[in-house]
C-alpha positions as CSV (number, residue, x, y, z in Angstrom):
1,M,92.3,5.5,35.0
2,T,91.1,5.7,31.4
3,S,93.2,8.8,30.6
4,D,96.2,7.3,31.8
5,N,95.7,4.2,29.6
6,T,95.0,6.5,26.6
7,A,98.1,8.5,27.3
8,A,100.0,5.2,27.6
9,M,98.7,4.0,24.1
10,E,99.7,7.2,22.4
11,V,103.1,6.7,20.8
12,E,105.1,9.8,19.7
13,A,106.0,9.7,16.0
14,T,109.6,9.7,15.3
15,P,111.5,12.2,13.0
16,E,111.6,9.9,10.2
17,Q,107.8,9.1,10.4
18,T,107.1,12.8,10.5
19,L,109.3,13.6,7.5
20,A,107.6,10.6,5.6
21,E,104.2,11.9,6.5
22,T,105.1,15.4,5.4
23,R,106.4,13.9,1.9
24,R,103.3,12.0,1.5
25,I,101.1,15.0,2.0
26,L,103.4,16.9,-0.5
27,L,103.2,14.4,-3.0
28,E,99.4,14.1,-2.7
29,G,99.0,17.8,-3.2
30,I,101.3,17.7,-6.3
31,R,99.3,14.9,-7.8
32,A,96.0,16.8,-7.0
33,Q,97.6,20.0,-8.6
34,R,98.5,18.2,-11.8
35,V,95.0,16.8,-12.0
36,D,93.4,20.4,-11.6
37,I,95.8,21.8,-14.2
38,S,95.0,19.0,-16.6
39,R,91.3,19.5,-16.1
40,S,91.4,23.4,-16.8
41,I,93.6,22.8,-19.8
42,R,90.9,20.2,-21.1
43,F,88.3,22.9,-20.6
44,V,90.3,25.3,-22.7
45,Q,90.7,22.7,-25.5
46,R,87.0,22.0,-25.4
47,G,86.2,25.7,-25.6
48,I,88.6,25.9,-28.7
49,A,86.9,22.9,-30.3
50,A,83.4,24.3,-29.9
51,A,84.4,27.9,-30.4
52,E,82.5,28.8,-27.1
53,T,84.1,31.1,-24.6
54,H,82.1,29.8,-21.6
55,Y,84.3,26.8,-21.3
56,I,87.5,29.3,-21.4
57,Y,85.9,31.3,-18.5
58,R,85.3,28.1,-16.6
59,A,88.8,27.2,-16.8
60,L,89.9,30.8,-15.8
61,R,87.7,30.6,-12.7
62,T,90.3,27.8,-11.5
63,L,93.1,30.3,-11.4
64,S,92.3,31.6,-7.9
65,S,92.4,28.1,-6.4
66,L,95.5,27.0,-8.5
67,R,97.2,30.2,-7.6
68,K,97.5,29.1,-3.8
69,R,99.6,25.8,-4.5
70,L,101.6,26.4,-7.6
71,E,104.9,24.5,-7.9
72,P,107.5,25.0,-10.5
73,S,108.0,21.3,-11.2
74,V,104.2,20.8,-11.8
75,L,104.1,23.8,-14.2
76,A,107.3,22.5,-16.0
77,D,105.6,19.0,-16.5
78,A,102.2,20.7,-17.6
79,I,104.2,22.9,-20.2
80,A,106.1,19.8,-21.5
81,A,103.0,17.8,-21.8
82,N,101.4,20.4,-24.0
83,A,104.5,21.3,-25.9
84,A,104.7,19.9,-29.6
85,S,107.3,20.4,-32.4
86,D,104.5,21.2,-35.0
87,S,103.3,24.2,-33.0
88,A,103.6,27.8,-34.4
89,P,107.1,29.3,-33.9
90,A,105.9,31.9,-31.6
91,T,104.0,29.5,-29.3
92,R,106.8,27.0,-29.4
93,D,109.4,29.7,-28.4
94,C,107.0,30.8,-25.7
95,L,106.7,27.4,-24.1
96,N,110.6,26.9,-24.3
97,G,111.1,30.4,-22.6
98,M,108.7,29.4,-19.9
99,L,110.7,26.2,-19.3
100,A,114.0,28.2,-19.2
101,L,112.7,30.9,-16.7
102,L,111.3,28.0,-14.3
103,G,114.6,26.3,-14.4
104,Q,113.0,23.0,-14.0
105,Q,113.8,19.8,-16.1
106,P,110.3,18.4,-16.8
107,A,109.5,14.7,-17.4
108,P,109.6,13.7,-21.0
109,A,106.0,13.7,-22.3
110,P,105.8,13.9,-26.1
111,R,102.6,15.4,-27.5
112,A,100.9,14.9,-30.9
113,G,99.4,17.8,-32.5
114,A,100.1,21.6,-32.3
115,C,99.7,23.5,-29.1
116,E,97.0,26.2,-29.5
117,P,97.6,29.7,-28.5
118,E,94.8,29.6,-25.9
119,V,96.6,26.8,-24.2
120,C,100.0,28.5,-24.3
121,L,98.5,31.6,-22.8
122,F,96.7,29.9,-20.0
123,L,99.8,28.0,-19.0
124,G,101.6,31.3,-19.3
125,L,99.1,32.8,-16.8
126,L,99.8,30.2,-14.2
127,V,103.7,30.9,-14.6
128,L,103.0,34.6,-14.3
129,L,101.1,34.1,-11.1
130,H,103.9,32.0,-9.7
131,F,106.5,34.6,-10.5
132,L,104.1,37.4,-9.2
133,D,103.6,35.6,-5.7
134,S,107.3,34.4,-5.4
135,G,108.8,37.9,-6.2
136,R,110.4,37.1,-9.3
137,H,109.4,40.4,-11.0
138,E,112.1,40.5,-13.7
139,H,111.1,37.1,-14.9
140,G,107.7,38.1,-14.9
141,V,108.4,41.2,-17.2
142,E,110.4,39.1,-19.5
143,L,107.6,36.3,-19.9
144,S,104.8,38.8,-20.0
145,E,106.5,40.6,-23.2
146,T,106.6,37.2,-24.6
147,L,103.1,36.2,-23.9
148,A,101.9,39.6,-25.2
149,G,103.6,38.9,-28.5
150,V,101.8,35.6,-28.6
151,A,98.4,37.1,-27.8
152,A,98.8,39.8,-30.5
153,G,99.5,37.2,-33.2
154,S,95.9,35.5,-32.4
155,Q,92.6,37.2,-32.9
156,R,90.2,34.5,-32.5
157,R,87.1,34.7,-30.4
158,T,88.3,32.2,-27.8
159,V,91.5,33.8,-27.3
160,D,89.7,37.1,-25.9
161,P,89.2,36.1,-22.3
162,V,92.7,34.9,-21.8
163,T,94.3,37.9,-23.8
164,S,92.6,40.4,-21.5
165,R,94.4,38.8,-18.3
166,I,97.7,38.5,-20.1
167,Y,97.6,42.3,-20.6
168,F,96.6,42.7,-17.1
169,Y,99.7,40.9,-15.8
170,Y,101.8,42.4,-18.3
171,A,101.0,46.0,-17.1
172,R,101.2,44.8,-13.4
173,F,104.7,43.6,-13.6
174,F,105.8,46.8,-15.4
175,E,104.1,48.9,-12.6
176,V,105.9,46.7,-9.9
177,A,109.1,47.1,-11.5
178,G,108.7,51.0,-11.7
179,R,108.6,50.8,-15.6
180,L,104.9,51.7,-16.1
181,S,105.7,54.4,-18.9
182,D,107.6,51.9,-20.9
183,V,104.5,49.8,-21.5
184,R,102.2,52.6,-22.8
185,T,103.0,52.5,-26.5
186,A,102.5,48.8,-26.6
187,L,99.1,49.1,-24.7
188,L,98.0,51.7,-27.3
189,G,98.8,49.5,-30.3
190,A,97.1,46.5,-28.6
191,L,93.9,48.8,-28.1
192,Q,94.0,49.7,-31.8
193,A,94.4,46.0,-32.8
194,A,91.7,44.7,-30.3
195,T,89.2,47.4,-31.4
196,L,89.6,46.4,-35.1
197,A,89.5,42.6,-34.3
198,G,86.3,43.2,-32.2
199,M,87.8,41.6,-29.0
200,K,85.5,43.4,-26.5
201,E,86.9,42.1,-23.1
202,T,90.6,42.8,-24.3
203,K,89.6,46.4,-25.3
204,A,87.8,47.1,-22.1
205,M,91.0,45.7,-20.2
206,L,93.2,48.0,-22.2
207,L,91.3,51.0,-21.6
208,T,91.3,50.5,-17.9
209,L,95.1,50.0,-17.9
210,L,95.7,53.0,-20.0
211,L,93.7,55.1,-17.7
212,R,95.6,53.8,-14.7
213,N,98.7,54.7,-16.6
214,Y,97.8,58.0,-17.4
215,L,96.5,58.8,-13.9
216,H,99.6,57.4,-12.4
217,Y,101.6,60.1,-14.1
218,K,98.9,62.8,-13.6
219,L,98.3,63.1,-17.5
220,Y,94.6,64.0,-17.1
221,D,94.2,65.7,-20.5
222,Q,95.5,62.5,-22.2
223,A,93.3,60.4,-20.2
224,E,90.2,62.6,-21.0
225,R,90.9,62.4,-24.7
226,L,91.3,58.7,-24.5
227,T,87.9,58.5,-22.9
228,A,86.4,60.9,-25.4
229,K,87.7,59.1,-28.5
230,S,87.3,55.4,-27.4
231,G,84.0,53.9,-26.5
232,F,83.9,51.4,-23.5
233,P,82.1,48.1,-24.7
234,E,78.7,47.9,-23.4
235,D,78.7,44.1,-22.7
236,A,82.2,44.1,-20.8
237,P,82.5,42.3,-17.5
238,N,81.2,44.1,-14.4
239,N,84.7,44.2,-12.9
240,L,86.1,46.1,-15.8
241,L,83.2,48.4,-16.0
242,A,83.4,49.2,-12.3
243,R,87.2,50.2,-12.6
244,Y,86.6,52.1,-15.8
245,L,83.7,54.2,-14.2
246,Y,86.1,54.8,-11.1
247,Y,88.8,56.2,-13.4
248,L,86.2,58.2,-15.3
249,G,84.8,59.5,-12.1
250,Y,88.2,60.6,-10.9
251,I,89.1,62.4,-14.2
252,E,85.8,64.2,-14.2
253,A,86.5,65.4,-10.7
254,I,89.8,66.8,-11.5
255,Q,88.3,68.4,-14.6
256,L,85.7,70.1,-12.3
257,N,82.6,68.0,-13.6
258,Y,81.4,67.3,-10.2
259,S,77.9,66.1,-11.3
260,Q,79.2,63.8,-13.9
261,A,82.1,62.4,-11.3
262,Q,79.5,61.7,-8.7
263,M,77.2,59.9,-11.2
264,H,80.1,57.7,-12.4
265,L,81.6,56.9,-8.8
266,L,78.2,56.0,-7.5
267,E,77.4,53.6,-10.5
268,A,81.1,52.2,-9.9
269,T,80.4,51.4,-6.2
270,R,77.2,49.7,-7.3
271,K,78.7,47.7,-10.1
272,A,81.5,46.2,-8.0
273,P,80.5,43.5,-5.6
274,S,80.4,44.2,-1.7
275,N,82.6,41.6,-0.1
276,T,86.0,41.3,1.3
277,A,87.7,40.6,-1.8
278,T,86.7,44.0,-3.4
279,A,87.1,45.9,-0.2
280,G,90.1,47.8,-1.4
281,F,88.3,49.2,-4.6
282,Q,85.3,50.1,-2.6
283,Q,87.4,52.0,-0.1
284,A,89.2,53.9,-2.9
285,A,86.0,54.6,-4.8
286,H,84.1,55.7,-1.6
287,K,87.0,58.2,-0.7
288,V,86.7,60.1,-3.9
289,Y,83.0,59.9,-3.9
290,V,82.8,61.5,-0.4
291,I,85.1,64.4,-1.7
292,V,83.0,64.9,-4.8
293,E,79.8,65.1,-2.5
294,L,81.4,67.8,-0.4
295,L,82.6,69.7,-3.3
296,M,79.0,69.7,-4.7
297,G,77.7,71.0,-1.4
298,N,76.1,67.9,-0.1
299,I,76.8,66.1,3.0
300,P,77.3,62.2,2.7
301,E,75.0,60.1,4.8
302,R,76.3,59.0,8.2
303,S,75.4,55.4,7.3
304,L,78.0,55.4,4.8
305,F,80.8,55.7,7.4
306,R,79.3,53.0,9.5
307,I,79.9,50.1,6.7
308,R,82.2,47.4,8.3
309,T,84.6,47.4,5.3
310,L,84.9,51.2,5.1
311,R,84.7,52.4,8.7
312,K,88.4,52.4,9.3
313,S,89.6,53.6,5.9
314,L,87.1,56.4,5.9
315,L,87.7,57.7,9.4
316,P,89.7,60.7,8.2
317,Y,87.0,61.5,5.7
318,L,84.4,61.4,8.4
319,E,86.3,64.0,10.3
320,L,86.8,66.1,7.1
321,T,82.9,65.8,6.5
322,R,82.1,67.1,10.1
323,A,84.4,70.0,9.6
324,V,82.9,71.0,6.3
325,R,79.3,70.5,7.7
326,V,79.8,73.1,10.6
327,G,81.7,75.4,8.4
328,D,84.6,75.5,10.7
329,L,87.7,76.6,8.8
330,T,90.0,76.2,11.6
331,R,88.8,72.7,12.2
332,F,89.1,71.9,8.6
333,Q,92.8,73.0,8.3
334,D,93.6,71.0,11.4
335,V,92.3,67.8,9.7
336,V,94.1,68.5,6.5
337,N,97.4,69.0,8.3
338,R,96.9,66.0,10.5
339,Y,96.0,63.5,7.7
340,E,98.2,65.1,4.9
341,S,100.2,61.9,4.3
342,K,97.2,59.9,4.2
343,F,95.4,62.2,1.5
344,L,98.6,62.1,-0.5
345,S,98.7,58.4,-0.7
346,D,95.2,58.4,-1.8
347,N,95.9,61.0,-4.4
348,V,93.1,63.2,-3.3
349,L,94.9,66.1,-1.5
350,C,94.4,68.4,-4.6
351,L,90.7,67.8,-4.4
352,I,90.4,68.4,-0.6
353,Q,92.3,71.7,-1.1
354,R,89.3,72.9,-3.1
355,L,87.1,72.3,-0.2
356,R,88.2,75.6,1.7
357,H,85.6,77.5,-0.3
358,N,83.0,75.0,0.6
359,V,83.7,75.1,4.1
360,I,83.3,79.0,4.0
361,K,80.0,78.5,2.1
362,A,78.8,76.1,4.6
363,G,79.5,78.4,7.6
364,I,77.7,81.2,5.6
365,R,74.9,79.1,4.9
366,S,74.5,78.0,8.6
367,I,75.1,81.5,9.7
368,N,72.2,82.5,7.3
369,V,69.9,80.1,8.6
370,A,70.4,80.8,12.3
371,Y,70.3,84.6,12.0
372,S,68.0,86.9,10.3
373,R,70.3,89.7,10.5
374,I,74.0,89.7,11.5
375,S,76.9,92.0,11.2
376,L,80.0,91.5,8.9
377,R,82.3,91.7,11.9
378,D,80.5,88.8,13.6
379,I,80.7,86.7,10.4
380,C,84.4,87.6,10.2
381,L,84.9,86.4,13.8
382,K,82.7,83.1,13.2
383,L,84.7,82.2,10.0
384,H,88.0,83.2,11.2
385,L,88.5,85.7,8.1
386,D,91.1,88.3,8.0
387,S,89.0,91.4,7.5
388,E,85.3,92.6,7.0
389,E,86.1,93.4,3.4
390,D,86.8,89.7,2.7
391,A,83.7,88.6,4.6
392,E,81.6,91.0,2.4
393,Y,83.3,89.6,-0.9
394,I,82.7,86.1,0.1
395,V,79.0,86.7,1.2
396,A,78.4,88.5,-2.0
397,K,79.7,85.8,-4.2
398,A,77.5,83.2,-2.0
399,I,74.4,85.3,-2.8
400,R,75.4,85.5,-6.6
401,D,75.9,81.6,-6.6
402,G,72.6,81.1,-4.9
403,V,74.2,79.6,-1.7
404,I,72.0,82.0,0.5
405,D,69.1,84.2,-0.1
406,A,70.0,87.4,1.6
407,T,70.9,91.1,1.1
408,I,74.0,93.1,2.1
409,D,73.6,96.6,3.8
410,H,77.0,98.1,2.9
411,E,76.5,101.3,4.7
412,K,75.4,99.9,8.1
413,G,77.7,96.7,7.7
414,F,75.2,93.9,8.2
415,I,73.5,91.0,6.3
416,Q,69.7,90.7,6.1
417,S,68.4,87.0,5.4
418,A,65.2,86.6,3.3
419,E,62.3,84.8,4.4
420,A,62.5,81.0,4.2
421,H,60.5,79.6,1.2
422,N,58.6,76.3,1.1
423,V,60.9,73.6,-0.7
424,Y,57.9,72.1,-2.2
425,E,57.0,75.3,-4.1
426,T,60.3,74.9,-6.0
427,S,61.5,72.5,-8.7
428,D,63.9,70.6,-6.3
429,P,61.6,67.7,-5.7
430,Q,60.9,67.3,-9.3
431,L,64.6,67.2,-10.2
432,A,65.0,64.6,-7.3
433,F,62.3,62.5,-8.7
434,D,63.6,62.8,-12.2
435,K,67.0,61.8,-11.0
436,R,65.5,58.5,-9.3
437,I,63.6,57.7,-12.6
438,S,66.7,58.1,-14.7
439,F,68.5,55.6,-12.4
440,C,65.8,53.1,-12.5
441,L,65.5,53.2,-16.3
442,G,69.2,52.8,-16.6
443,L,69.3,49.9,-14.3
444,Y,66.5,48.2,-16.3
445,N,68.3,48.8,-19.6
446,D,71.6,47.4,-18.3
447,S,69.8,44.3,-16.8
448,V,68.1,43.6,-20.3
449,K,71.6,44.1,-22.0
450,A,73.2,41.8,-19.6
451,M,70.8,38.7,-20.2
452,R,72.1,36.1,-22.3
453,F,70.3,35.1,-25.4
454,P,71.0,32.1,-27.7
455,D,72.9,33.0,-30.9
456,S,71.4,32.7,-34.5
457,S,73.1,29.5,-35.3
458,H,70.0,27.5,-34.1
459,R,68.1,29.2,-36.7
460,K,70.1,27.6,-39.4
461,E,69.8,24.2,-37.8
462,L,66.0,24.8,-37.7
463,A,65.8,25.8,-41.3
464,Y,67.7,22.8,-42.2
465,A,65.4,20.6,-40.2
466,I,62.4,22.0,-41.9
467,E,63.9,21.7,-45.4
468,A,64.7,18.1,-44.4
469,T,61.0,17.3,-43.1
470,R,59.7,18.9,-46.5
471,R,61.9,16.7,-48.6
472,E,60.8,13.7,-46.7
473,R,57.3,14.5,-47.2
474,E,57.8,15.0,-50.9
475,L,59.7,11.8,-51.1
476,A,56.8,9.9,-49.4
477,Q,54.4,11.5,-51.7
478,E,56.3,10.5,-54.7
479,L,56.4,6.9,-53.4
480,E,52.8,7.0,-53.0
481,N,52.2,8.3,-56.3
482,E,54.5,5.5,-57.8
483,D,52.7,2.8,-55.9
484,Y,49.4,4.2,-57.2
485,D,50.6,4.3,-60.8
486,D,51.9,0.7,-60.4
487,E,48.4,-0.6,-59.0
488,S,46.7,1.2,-62.0
489,D,48.8,-0.5,-64.4
490,D,48.2,-4.0,-62.8
491,D,44.5,-3.3,-63.1
492,G,44.7,-2.5,-66.8
493,M,46.8,-5.7,-67.3
494,D,44.1,-7.9,-65.6
495,E,41.3,-6.2,-67.7
496,D,43.2,-7.0,-70.9
497,L,43.7,-10.7,-70.0
């Protein structure tokens, strides 16, 4: 009975009411978006006035929430509200260009005072995000070039965080448009200017963008020369440092420096946060890391392949690891042929092709452990080699490289394994302990460098306060002395009377 009454009391909304409700929700969202953009711009202006970048960073942290609900009309109104006739020509032309690309007629909102470059670049970031999400890539290329020109004309400390993001989307739009090579000269010029101006975050961003540019076209020698001649800023943000270490590790792996590549890739995975937002970077870094581990003769831990964000993407690499671990050359080739397109898209096929020798070495190592004496014919059959001569050459090279400890009897055609030694009698534990100590010391040094300390401006204020106190004391002393002199004069006059 009650449910029937409740159903009877419910009234279906008419189409006009539904449209009015939708319009009301849209207007409320637009009104809230205008308030959020205005608040972010006020943070930028406060950072300019105080010459402090943490206000700028606070405004930039709102980009992710603003990006989800950007409206062209709201952007046009915000640009018009911050436009002024007495702004710099480059800034004024940039704001007018944004309005033209948006194709909106903003509400008239005259503004007194010039528009600062930081505010112009922040508004440009919002418009670039709108163009990127809406697929208007040609408009984004045009606007990003204009914004890069505005960023290059200002070298203040507060413009550094915004400029770094401007160059990121500048390169991103050219990459999406398939014109990544056209932006390389501009990025090199901007890197030189940022280095001379001491803009550390912009320099770090430009270094990562140039490395990505070189690796996209497989220009590994140019990328290696760039990293050798350009030092990465020590106090750069962790996200840029993680990307730089990933690119550096990939370059080192291509250049056959596997130990350095392993160190850089491991540090890159530790620097990047482990969450769903960075899952793509973690997957890309761990793919190269697994291959470098296999090239060094190590087997990655099984727990690495069980991480929830990495389990699906590392499945081909898990099968590859299994093939390398057992030293089965046929199984290894089958995995490579099955996932060849996947390895090509990950840009690791050239590294995987180098693993064939490691598969053979792993097979020889397992045979050396399992058999104290085995014929070359049996080794040839187990490793699926073409002839006994090839097996003898491969085993001889493995002995010379220190992979196994054995001797070859050429006349009788067999391999004699040496007696197993206690690993604690060697220097391997010492090397492993030294590696862990070096990592802990590096982590401690990075933590100390990452701590924020107050700048030296408070010392000037302290010195001024101490000087003012000293002057007040001297003035009070002088006043006391004058009062004492006046009292002495009065006493003398009384005695004369």
